[in-house]
C-alpha positions as a LaTeX table, in Angstrom:
\begin{tabular}{lrrr}
\hline
Residue & $x$ (\AA) & $y$ (\AA) & $z$ (\AA) \\
\hline
Unk1 & $-0.33$ & $-16.77$ & $-19.63$ \\
Unk2 & $-3.87$ & $-17.63$ & $-21.69$ \\
Unk3 & $-6.64$ & $-14.44$ & $-22.61$ \\
Unk4 & $-9.58$ & $-14.76$ & $-20.11$ \\
Unk5 & $-12.68$ & $-16.00$ & $-21.51$ \\
Unk6 & $-14.60$ & $-14.00$ & $-24.19$ \\
Unk7 & $-11.17$ & $-11.47$ & $-24.47$ \\
Unk8 & $-8.31$ & $-11.16$ & $-26.49$ \\
Unk9 & $-5.01$ & $-9.97$ & $-25.73$ \\
Unk10 & $-3.54$ & $-8.43$ & $-28.22$ \\
Unk11 & $-0.53$ & $-5.74$ & $-29.78$ \\
Unk12 & $-2.45$ & $-2.58$ & $-29.99$ \\
Unk13 & $-2.83$ & $-0.36$ & $-33.19$ \\
Unk14 & $-3.27$ & 2.98 & $-34.13$ \\
Unk15 & $-7.12$ & 2.33 & $-34.07$ \\
Unk16 & $-7.34$ & 1.56 & $-30.30$ \\
Unk17 & $-5.47$ & 4.61 & $-29.60$ \\
Unk18 & $-8.15$ & 7.25 & $-29.65$ \\
Unk19 & $-10.66$ & 4.70 & $-27.73$ \\
Unk20 & $-7.58$ & 4.35 & $-24.42$ \\
Unk21 & $-8.46$ & 7.70 & $-22.71$ \\
Unk22 & $-12.19$ & 6.59 & $-21.80$ \\
Unk23 & $-10.88$ & 3.55 & $-20.04$ \\
Unk24 & $-8.33$ & 5.25 & $-18.36$ \\
Unk25 & $-10.50$ & 8.20 & $-17.10$ \\
Unk26 & $-13.36$ & 4.90 & $-16.53$ \\
Unk27 & $-11.11$ & 3.29 & $-14.30$ \\
Unk28 & $-9.68$ & 6.12 & $-12.39$ \\
Unk29 & $-13.21$ & 6.63 & $-11.28$ \\
Unk30 & $-13.80$ & 3.71 & $-9.10$ \\
Unk31 & $-10.64$ & 4.98 & $-6.65$ \\
Unk32 & $-12.82$ & 6.00 & $-3.08$ \\
Unk33 & $-13.52$ & 10.25 & $-2.82$ \\
Unk34 & $-10.46$ & 11.25 & $-1.47$ \\
Unk35 & $-7.63$ & 8.70 & $-2.07$ \\
Unk36 & $-6.47$ & 9.96 & $-5.41$ \\
Unk37 & $-6.18$ & 13.91 & $-6.47$ \\
Unk38 & $-9.36$ & 15.35 & $-8.19$ \\
Unk39 & $-7.21$ & 16.20 & $-11.23$ \\
Unk40 & $-5.66$ & 12.48 & $-11.56$ \\
Unk41 & $-9.05$ & 11.31 & $-12.43$ \\
Unk42 & $-9.51$ & 13.16 & $-15.70$ \\
Unk43 & $-6.04$ & 12.70 & $-16.82$ \\
Unk44 & $-4.95$ & 10.26 & $-19.02$ \\
Unk45 & $-1.70$ & 9.09 & $-21.27$ \\
Unk46 & $-1.06$ & 11.22 & $-23.81$ \\
Unk47 & $-2.10$ & 10.21 & $-26.85$ \\
Unk48 & 1.14 & 10.77 & $-29.14$ \\
Unk49 & 2.96 & 8.62 & $-26.20$ \\
Unk50 & 0.26 & 5.38 & $-27.25$ \\
Unk51 & 1.15 & 6.12 & $-30.58$ \\
Unk52 & 4.93 & 6.20 & $-30.11$ \\
Unk53 & 4.53 & 2.91 & $-27.93$ \\
Unk54 & 2.62 & 1.20 & $-30.99$ \\
Unk55 & 5.35 & 2.02 & $-32.98$ \\
Unk56 & 7.50 & 0.37 & $-30.79$ \\
Unk57 & 5.42 & $-2.86$ & $-30.00$ \\
Unk58 & 5.28 & $-0.99$ & $-26.13$ \\
Unk59 & 1.44 & $-1.49$ & $-26.40$ \\
Unk60 & $-1.33$ & $-4.46$ & $-25.61$ \\
Unk61 & $-5.08$ & $-4.09$ & $-25.59$ \\
Unk62 & $-7.41$ & $-6.28$ & $-23.68$ \\
Unk63 & $-10.05$ & $-7.01$ & $-26.81$ \\
Unk64 & $-13.66$ & $-8.03$ & $-26.27$ \\
Unk65 & $-15.30$ & $-10.34$ & $-28.34$ \\
Unk66 & $-16.39$ & $-7.41$ & $-31.02$ \\
Unk67 & $-12.69$ & $-6.64$ & $-30.99$ \\
Unk68 & $-13.25$ & $-3.22$ & $-28.54$ \\
Unk69 & $-10.58$ & $-2.06$ & $-26.59$ \\
Unk70 & $-11.93$ & $-2.35$ & $-22.52$ \\
Unk71 & $-8.27$ & $-2.48$ & $-21.09$ \\
Unk72 & $-4.81$ & $-1.78$ & $-21.79$ \\
Unk73 & $-0.90$ & $-1.90$ & $-20.58$ \\
Unk74 & 1.72 & 0.22 & $-21.83$ \\
Unk75 & 5.57 & $-0.33$ & $-21.36$ \\
Unk76 & 7.98 & 2.32 & $-21.58$ \\
Unk77 & 11.71 & 1.87 & $-21.56$ \\
Unk78 & 14.11 & 3.85 & $-19.17$ \\
Unk79 & 17.55 & 3.40 & $-18.77$ \\
Unk80 & 17.80 & $-0.01$ & $-20.33$ \\
Unk81 & 14.65 & $-1.15$ & $-18.21$ \\
Unk82 & 11.14 & $-2.02$ & $-18.95$ \\
Unk83 & 8.37 & 0.58 & $-16.80$ \\
Unk84 & 4.86 & $-0.45$ & $-17.01$ \\
Unk85 & 3.36 & 3.11 & $-16.80$ \\
Unk86 & 0.01 & 2.35 & $-17.25$ \\
Unk87 & $-2.52$ & $-0.54$ & $-17.00$ \\
Unk88 & $-5.85$ & $-0.12$ & $-16.72$ \\
Unk89 & $-9.35$ & $-2.23$ & $-17.62$ \\
Unk90 & $-12.69$ & $-0.58$ & $-17.82$ \\
Unk91 & $-14.76$ & $-1.17$ & $-14.73$ \\
Unk92 & $-17.53$ & $-3.33$ & $-16.68$ \\
Unk93 & $-14.57$ & $-5.48$ & $-17.17$ \\
Unk94 & $-13.00$ & $-5.88$ & $-14.02$ \\
Unk95 & $-12.24$ & $-8.96$ & $-11.93$ \\
Unk96 & $-12.51$ & $-10.59$ & $-15.52$ \\
Unk97 & $-8.53$ & $-11.70$ & $-14.99$ \\
Unk98 & $-8.11$ & $-9.00$ & $-18.22$ \\
Unk99 & $-5.55$ & $-7.11$ & $-16.03$ \\
Unk100 & $-3.49$ & $-10.32$ & $-15.06$ \\
Unk101 & $-3.76$ & $-11.32$ & $-18.74$ \\
Unk102 & $-2.33$ & $-8.18$ & $-19.94$ \\
Unk103 & 0.57 & $-7.88$ & $-17.36$ \\
Unk104 & 1.60 & $-11.96$ & $-18.49$ \\
Unk105 & 1.77 & $-10.74$ & $-22.35$ \\
Unk106 & 3.60 & $-7.88$ & $-21.47$ \\
Unk107 & 6.16 & $-10.06$ & $-18.81$ \\
Unk108 & 6.50 & $-11.95$ & $-21.65$ \\
Unk109 & 7.17 & $-9.85$ & $-24.65$ \\
Unk110 & 9.74 & $-7.82$ & $-21.89$ \\
Unk111 & 11.41 & $-11.51$ & $-21.30$ \\
Unk112 & 11.80 & $-11.81$ & $-25.31$ \\
Unk113 & 13.24 & $-8.54$ & $-25.03$ \\
Unk114 & 15.68 & $-9.86$ & $-22.73$ \\
Unk115 & 14.80 & $-7.25$ & $-19.60$ \\
Unk116 & 15.89 & $-8.47$ & $-16.77$ \\
Unk117 & 12.65 & $-7.11$ & $-14.86$ \\
Unk118 & 9.47 & $-5.30$ & $-15.36$ \\
Unk119 & 9.11 & $-2.24$ & $-12.59$ \\
Unk120 & 6.16 & $-0.13$ & $-12.12$ \\
Unk121 & 4.92 & 2.25 & $-9.19$ \\
Unk122 & 1.47 & 1.66 & $-7.68$ \\
Unk123 & $-0.36$ & 3.03 & $-4.80$ \\
Unk124 & $-0.37$ & 0.87 & $-1.52$ \\
Unk125 & $-3.71$ & 1.31 & 0.31 \\
Unk126 & $-6.31$ & 0.01 & $-2.73$ \\
Unk127 & $-6.49$ & $-3.99$ & $-3.16$ \\
Unk128 & $-6.65$ & $-3.60$ & $-6.60$ \\
Unk129 & $-3.38$ & $-2.20$ & $-6.67$ \\
Unk130 & 0.36 & $-3.16$ & $-4.70$ \\
Unk131 & $-1.53$ & $-6.27$ & $-3.48$ \\
Unk132 & $-2.66$ & $-6.85$ & $-6.52$ \\
Unk133 & 0.65 & $-7.00$ & $-8.28$ \\
Unk134 & 2.09 & $-8.65$ & $-4.91$ \\
Unk135 & $-0.17$ & $-11.62$ & $-5.88$ \\
Unk136 & 1.49 & $-11.77$ & $-9.66$ \\
Unk137 & 5.39 & $-12.11$ & $-8.30$ \\
Unk138 & 5.91 & $-8.38$ & $-7.79$ \\
Unk139 & 7.93 & $-7.23$ & $-4.78$ \\
Unk140 & 7.65 & $-3.80$ & $-3.19$ \\
Unk141 & 10.78 & $-2.32$ & $-3.56$ \\
Unk142 & 13.44 & $-0.52$ & $-0.41$ \\
Unk143 & 14.66 & 2.74 & $-1.10$ \\
Unk144 & 18.24 & 1.21 & $-1.26$ \\
Unk145 & 16.96 & $-1.18$ & $-3.68$ \\
Unk146 & 15.41 & 1.40 & $-6.01$ \\
Unk147 & 17.01 & 2.24 & $-9.53$ \\
Unk148 & 17.66 & 5.63 & $-10.10$ \\
Unk149 & 14.39 & 6.41 & $-12.82$ \\
Unk150 & 12.17 & 4.64 & $-10.64$ \\
Unk151 & 13.27 & 7.13 & $-7.26$ \\
Unk152 & 12.54 & 9.72 & $-10.02$ \\
Unk153 & 9.12 & 8.46 & $-11.13$ \\
Unk154 & 7.84 & 8.60 & $-7.68$ \\
Unk155 & 9.14 & 12.11 & $-6.94$ \\
Unk156 & 7.21 & 13.32 & $-10.14$ \\
Unk157 & 4.36 & 11.42 & $-8.58$ \\
Unk158 & 4.88 & 12.92 & $-4.81$ \\
Unk159 & 4.79 & 16.42 & $-6.61$ \\
Unk160 & 1.97 & 15.55 & $-8.62$ \\
Unk161 & $-0.02$ & 14.87 & $-5.48$ \\
Unk162 & 0.05 & 11.31 & $-5.36$ \\
Unk163 & 0.75 & 9.96 & $-1.43$ \\
Unk164 & 0.64 & 6.55 & $-0.68$ \\
Unk165 & 2.84 & 5.02 & $-3.91$ \\
Unk166 & 5.36 & 2.89 & $-3.79$ \\
Unk167 & 7.75 & 0.95 & $-6.44$ \\
Unk168 & 7.67 & $-2.87$ & $-6.98$ \\
Unk169 & 9.63 & $-5.32$ & $-8.89$ \\
Unk170 & 8.92 & $-8.23$ & $-11.26$ \\
Unk171 & 11.82 & $-10.70$ & $-12.12$ \\
Unk172 & 12.11 & $-11.48$ & $-15.59$ \\
Unk173 & 14.80 & $-14.50$ & $-15.12$ \\
Unk174 & 13.63 & $-17.59$ & $-16.65$ \\
Unk175 & 12.17 & $-18.59$ & $-20.08$ \\
Unk176 & 10.63 & $-16.23$ & $-22.49$ \\
Unk177 & 6.75 & $-17.05$ & $-23.23$ \\
\hline
\end{tabular}
């Protein structure tokens, strides 16, 4: 997938990591009041996890024309499966195709790693979550067809107060990008 005009999708570096928490917190700020627990609004992915992802080639950044991160995608490998653990775009840069471009890059790299699918968990009640991912080819998973690790993640999210969540899968069968 081509990068949106004025932006570059690149493998993130250690220099990008300290800037990503602000993007994640800003992105959480667009959720309507009461739609997510208040504590989630200030949570962010631990820096050590992001540094580990940089080392393993599992973190991508959307960079503006000046090279500053405005979005990112973080993948975890669990039980020989790829999980899109976090994807955020700063609200000032939303609705420009950055999220779709990040997912396109991640999907291409996971295909190259011969992963059969890309999984995620997401909200069902906001248009920029499950409906957005469905437009990109993700399908909602029923409990019977859901991998154990994804069920476990959804249960943990529920314990943390996250509701209206589902697991989704993007098939990566086909040519690598």
